[in-house]
C-alpha positions, 0 to 999 in steps of 0.5 A, spaced: 481 524 527 484 518 530 487 513 526 483 506 525 486 501 529 485 496 523 489 499 518 495 499 522 494 491 524 493 490 516 500 489 514 498 487 507 493 490 502 492 489 495 492 495 490 488 493 484 489 498 478 484 496 473 481 500 467 481 501 460 488 502 459 489 494 460 486 493 453 492 495 449 496 494 455 499 502 456 500 506 462 494 508 465 492 515 464 499 518 463 500 515 456 496 520 453 497 526 458 505 525 455 503 524 448 506 517 448 499 514 445 494 519 441 488 521 446 483 518 441 487 511 441 487 511 448 480 513 449 478 508 443 480 502 449 473 504 452 469 500 447 474 494 447 474 494 455 469 487 456 470 485 463 468 479 460 471 474 465 471 479 472 469 475 478 470 479 484 469 473 488 476 470 485 479 476 487 477 476 494 479 469 495 486 470 492 487 477 496 485 473 503 490 467 501 495 472 500 494 474 507 491 481 505 487 485 510 484 490 505 484 492 498 484 498 494 481 499 487 482 504 482 475 507 481 477 512 477 484 514 475 486 521 472 483 519 465 476 520 468 473 513 466 469 511 472 468 503 474 461 504 476 455 507 472 456 514 475 450 519 474 456 525 473 460 526 467 460 522 461 465 517 462 464 510 465 464 503 463 457 503 463 455 498 468 457 498 476 464 494 477 465 496 484 459 493 488 461 486 487 468 488 489 466 491 495 461 485 497 466 480 495 471 483 500 467 484 505 465 476 505 472 475 506 473 479 512 477 484 508 476 492 508 474 496 502 479 501 499 477 505 493 482 509 489 480 516 486 484 521 483 483 528 484 485 530 477 481 528 471 484 530 465 478 528 460 473 532 464 471 539 459 471 543 466 478 540 469 483 544 465 480 551 467 485 554 472 492 553 474 495 551 481 498 558 484 505 559 484 506 555 478 513 557 475 512 560 469 518 556 465 514 550 466 510 548 460 503 547 460 499 541 459 493 542 455 489 536 459 491 540 466 492 547 465 490 553 461 494 560 460 492 565 466 489 569 461 484 564 460 482 561 467 475 560 468 473 559 475 465 558 473 468 552 470 472 550 476 466 550 480 462 545 475 468 541 476 468 540 483 460 539 483 462 533 478 467 531 483 463 531 489 457 528 486 461 522 484 464 522 491 457 522 494 456 516 490 462 512 492 461 513 499 453 512 499 453 506 495 459 502 497 461 505 504 469 505 503 473 503 509 479 507 506 479 512 500 486 512 497 487 519 493 492 521 488 493 527 483 493 532 488 499 535 485 495 538 480 492 544 484 493 547 491 489 544 497 485 551 497 483 549 490 481 542 491 477 544 498 480 539 501 477 540 508 470 540 505 471 534 501 473 530 507 467 533 511 463 530 505 466 523 505 466 523 513 458 525 513 457 518 510 463 514 512 465 517 519 471 512 520 474 512 513 481 512 513 485 517 508 492 517 505 497 523 505 494 525 498 488 528 502 493 533 504 492 536 511 486 531 512 491 525 510 492 519 516 498 516 513 504 517 509 504 513 502 511 512 499 511 509 492 516 504 489 522 506 493 522 503 500 524 508 505 531 507 509 528 510 515 521 509 516 516 514 517 514 516 524 507 514 525 502 510 520 505 509 513 504 504 507 509 502 501 505 502 494 509 497 490 508 493 483 509 486 482 512 487 476 514 494 473 507 496 471 501 498 476 496 496 470 496 490 466 502 491 460 502 485 456 510 486 455 512 487 462 514 480 465 519 483 469 516 480 476 519 481 483 520 474 486 517 471 492 523 472 495 524 479 494 516 480 495 517 477 502 523 482 503 519 488 501 514 485 506 518 484 512 522 490 512 516 494 511 512 491 517 518 491 521 519 499 520 511 499 522 508 500 515 503 496 511 505 493 504 500 495 498 502 491 493 499 492 486 496 487 481 494 489 474 488 485 472 487 484 464 481 488 461 477 481 462 478 482 469 482 476 470 489 476 474 495 473 470 498 467 473 505 470 474 501 475 479 497 470 482 502 465 484 507 471 487 501 473 491 500 465 493 507 465 495 507 471 499 501 468 503 503 461 504 509 465 508 505 469 512 501 464 514 507 460 516 509 466 520 502 469 522 504 470 529 510 475 527 506 479 522 499 480 525 498 483 532 505 486 532 508 493 532 515 496 529 521 492 531 528 494 532 531 500 529 537 498 525 543 496 528 541 492 533 540 486 528 542 484 521 535 484 518 528 486 520 524 484 526 517 486 529 515 486 536 509 483 539 503 488 541 505 487 549 512 488 547 515 482 550 516 478 544 521 480 539 521 476 532 527 476 528 527 475 520 533 471 517 533 471 510 540 467 509 541 460 512 546 462 518 553 460 518 554 462 525 551 465 531 546 470 530 547 476 535 542 482 537 545 488 540 543 493 545 538 488 549 537 490 556 532 485 557 534 478 560 531 473 555 527 467 557 527 463 551 529 463 543 525 458 538 524 457 531 517 460 529 513 454 526 517 448 528 518 451 535 525 448 536 528 451 542 535 454 540 541 455 545 543 462 547 548 466 551 550 473 553 557 476 552 560 482 555 556 488 558 559 493 562 555 498 567 549 500 563 551 498 557 548 491 555 552 485 553 551 482 546 546 476 545 548 470 541 543 465 539 545 458 536 543 457 528 537 453 527 538 446 524 537 446 517 531 442 517 528 448 521 530 453 516 524 456 511 525 456 504 524 464 504 526 467 510 526 464 517 523 467 523 526 467 531 521 468 537 525 471 542 521 471 549 523 477 554 523 477 561 518 484 560 517 489 555 523 491 550 528 495 553 533 498 548 540 501 550 541 506 545 547 510 548 555 510 546 558 506 551 562 508 557 568 512 554 
């Protein structure tokens, strides 16, 4: 399937980790799986999960203000608790919290993403089999595996029927633009029946986008928390938390600054990716001020530099410019990001094009520029005068470099 063009131009998505784990502020699912929180205590959060102040329109307005073009909501994490009134399985919040989310996003022109975990560590039929080739020295976890002699393939079939039932509900009710899968490591592609699952989803939403955790059916790479130094080829997305937690954890006040988020964002889109930034609403459905303010700060910067964000492709490879860059879709304008106030001229190496004009994005101030050096096929270095202090953005300044044609780069070693 061809990748949907909206995805690669979205640049920013919001990842919403919301579930019963927000009640006590414990790690989603893993806290009982790893015996950090007793299972009974973890599950007792279900009765205390209120969603009392949940207003999906507030979320959608905030996400649009942040400059996001899509969002992804945890419809069902590894704990098996569904955020909608599913007819399959015994675990859900007793009402539909997804319909309002999908509707509110679409009102704001945002694409609708749903996260769904392949694994379900609470389903009675889930821990009924093992992943083939699993090293015998690995200790089994009772929530996900059984010893080989107790494998029950009929139970596994029942689990897959439950999963397919839930997926059918999600696709027919909400028609997601993107399905973000997780938990794929627990079983093999054959055990998950990935091609059949993809066909089931596409029968309802033919243009759906899948992340890489749909294995052979995935459309794009999904690095998590660590920004790749060498960007993946093709479409990709960096999943990142605003603090150190995916879901709401009361004690976690270690938030990234707006400056840091802008760096993550510009470096990600400069490498051709999207940033999927996670927020963890409280159990009542409200988003903390610390997270909302950071989304607004990022959104304000994006709004001032939209031309360098949307309608662009990955920019210069490392070594040509000190900082990230993007390139207009017609490949005739380079956008250079400067994080620091330049004390001297800004240089760009390996540019084979003539430069028509350099200006500061936002103010439009034109900057003098010149080229020095160059021999035979090896181009000289472009030097750009630093912008006046009044033109510098408080977070990151962007220069628009207009070229005399489509970008051409020299990547050779010079004449020896």
